[in-house]
C-alpha distance (Angstrom), angle and dihedral (degrees) to the residues before:
residue distance angle dihedral
M1 . . .
Y2 3.82 . .
K3 3.80 92.1 .
K4 3.79 91.0 56.1
L5 3.78 92.1 47.5
F6 3.80 91.7 48.8
F7 3.80 91.3 47.4
L8 3.82 91.6 51.1
L9 3.79 90.9 48.5
V10 3.81 91.7 51.9
I11 3.80 92.2 47.4
F12 3.80 91.1 47.6
T13 3.80 90.3 50.5
F14 3.79 92.9 51.6
L15 3.79 94.3 45.1
L16 3.80 94.3 53.2
P17 3.82 107.1 41.0
E18 3.80 92.4 153.4
M19 3.79 89.9 72.1
G20 3.79 91.2 56.8
T21 3.80 94.0 51.7
A22 3.79 97.8 41.3
Q23 3.77 118.7 123.3
C24 3.76 140.0 -178.5
A25 3.81 111.2 -71.8
M26 3.81 93.4 -138.8
C27 3.81 93.5 49.8
R28 3.77 90.8 49.2
A29 3.82 92.4 49.1
V30 3.81 92.3 50.8
L31 3.79 93.7 46.7
E32 3.80 93.5 47.9
S33 3.81 94.3 47.2
E34 3.80 95.5 51.4
E35 3.79 114.3 92.2
S36 3.79 101.9 -163.2
G37 3.81 95.7 55.5
R38 3.81 93.7 -141.4
A39 3.80 93.7 124.2
A40 3.80 91.6 48.8
E41 3.79 90.2 50.8
G42 3.81 90.4 50.4
I43 3.80 92.3 48.9
N44 3.81 91.0 49.3
N45 3.81 91.9 49.5
G46 3.80 90.3 49.7
I47 3.79 91.0 51.5
V48 3.80 91.0 50.9
Y49 3.81 91.8 50.7
L50 3.79 92.5 47.9
M51 3.80 90.8 47.8
A52 3.82 94.4 48.1
I53 3.82 98.0 53.1
P54 3.85 96.9 70.6
Y55 3.80 90.8 47.9
V56 3.80 91.6 51.6
L57 3.81 91.4 48.3
V58 3.81 93.3 49.0
A59 3.81 91.4 46.3
G60 3.82 89.3 51.5
L61 3.79 90.6 49.6
F62 3.80 92.5 50.8
Y63 3.81 90.6 47.1
F64 3.81 90.1 51.7
I65 3.81 91.1 49.4
Y66 3.81 90.8 46.6
R67 3.81 91.3 52.3
K68 3.82 91.7 48.7
M69 3.81 94.7 47.8
R70 3.80 95.2 46.4
P71 3.82 114.5 93.9
């Protein structure tokens, strides 16, 4: 049951890539109209920071589990 659901979710994700790359229309308009690119750089840095935090937390959790399971 779960394998089928996971498979359908993966297929759905690959068939509709536009949904994964969609962004706010106002943010896009502001970033495209600015010539210096400073706002776009700030937005990109913010996205990287927001994306990195869950990976750091999961890595810390796995490290904690590894240390507890090791004799």
